N, C-alpha and C positions, 0 to 999 in steps of 0.2 A: 383503233379496226382489226380485230383478230384473224387471219386467214389460215385456213385449213391446211396442214403441211401437204407436200408434194410425198407421193409413195414410191418408191424404187424397188422394182420385184424383178431381182436378177435368176433365173433358172439354170444352172448347171450340168448338163448331164456327164459324169465323170467316166472316165475309163475304167474296167472291172480293177476292182483292189485298190485303186487310190483313193478313195471317199477322205480317210483320215488325212493322207497329206495334201489333200484340198484344203481341207477345214483348218491343218495349222497354216497354211498358207494366207489363207484369207482373214484367218484372227490376227498372225501379224501384220497383214494390211492394215486392218482395222484399227489396229494399238498402234502404229504409226505412222498412217495417214490418214485415213478418215476421220480420226477423231482430231484433228488438227487443223480441219479445213471448215472454214465460215458456211454456215448454212445448215450444217449437219445437225439432225437431232437423236437420233438414234436407229441401231441397227441390229438384226435377229439374223442368225444362221441355222438353217432348219436341215437337217440331215435325214433323208431316207432310207428308212429301215434296210431295203432290199441295196442299199449303197449303192445305187445307181443314179444319185442324184443329189445336189446342195440345193437347196434357196436361200437367197439372200432376200430381206426384206429390209430395206430402210428408209427413213423418214428424213424429209428434208424441206428446209424452209418456203424454197422457190425453186422454179425448174432453172433457173441460171444457176443455182448451184448446184446441182445434179451438172450440168454440164461445164463449172468450174471444176468440179469434181474430176471429171473424165478428161478435162484438157491438162491437171496437174499432172508436171513432169513426175513425180513419184510415182504417182497414181499408172501414168504411163508406162512404168517401168515392172510394173506388177501385170500385165493383159498378157505380156506373153509366156509368163511362167504360169498364169492359169490356163492359158490356151495350151499349154504342153497339157494338161491333165484333164481338161474337158471344153465342151462349147459350150455358147454362153447366148441366152435370148433374156432381152431386155426391155421390161416396161415401163412405162411414166404413167401415172394415173392418181387419182386420190381416191379416198375411202369413201363409199356412198353408203355403207352399213358396218355397223362392228357393234355386236349385240355380246353380250357378257351375261353369264347365270353368278 
């Protein structure tokens, strides 16, 4: 039985002029931590054209995989660095429609 992945969406409201710095930090985090975690499937970074926010869209196998990521000591080390640059709002859900042309 195949289950739909869990979608985690993080919206980061970034300090003015610090979007590129935040993106570099998030890329480094994905490359060094996220990719190594069980249950991770994919991540996308979406940069707002106005420079005011970055969205992280990621898919995980289960809600437990998301919680394990959040509890990982390496991940916890990134949170203060991220919060120095941006505020964070997080939503866990599942895709209910995906339409492509």
